[in-house]
C-alpha positions in Angstrom: -5.6 40.5 73.5 -2.9 38.6 75.1 -1.2 35.6 73.6 -2.1 33.2 76.5 -5.8 34.3 76.3 -5.9 33.6 72.6 -4.3 30.1 73.1 -6.7 29.3 75.8 -9.6 30.2 73.4 -8.0 27.9 70.7 -7.8 25.0 73.1 -11.4 25.7 74.4 -10.2 26.6 77.9 -12.0 29.9 77.9 -14.9 31.5 76.1 -14.2 33.5 72.9 -14.3 37.3 73.0 -17.9 38.3 72.0 -16.7 41.6 70.5 -14.4 40.2 67.9 -15.4 40.2 64.3 -17.1 37.0 63.0 -16.1 36.7 59.4 -15.6 33.4 57.6 -11.9 34.1 57.0 -11.2 34.6 60.7 -12.9 31.3 61.4 -10.6 29.6 58.9 -7.6 31.3 60.5 -8.5 30.2 64.0 -9.2 26.7 62.8 -5.8 26.4 61.2 -4.1 27.9 64.3 -6.0 25.4 66.5 -4.8 22.5 64.4 -1.2 23.7 64.5 -1.2 24.1 68.3 -2.6 20.6 68.7 0.0 19.1 66.3 2.8 21.0 68.2 1.6 19.6 71.5 1.4 16.1 70.0 4.9 16.4 68.6 6.2 17.5 72.1 4.5 14.5 73.7 6.0 12.1 71.1 9.5 13.6 71.6 9.1 13.3 75.3 8.2 9.6 75.0 11.1 9.0 72.7 13.5 10.7 75.1 12.3 8.8 78.1 12.1 5.4 76.4 15.6 5.8 75.0 17.2 5.8 78.4 
């Protein structure tokens, strides 16, 4: 599975793969990955605002 496809699944842009295993631990892992991606995007937005408002 490609990296971009996995990120699009985390961000709810595409449907998850129906053939992947559905264990509780994988759900936890995907949830943590989803949170980290959202926080990273939020940090990029905050940095962009700080950069543009400084000038």
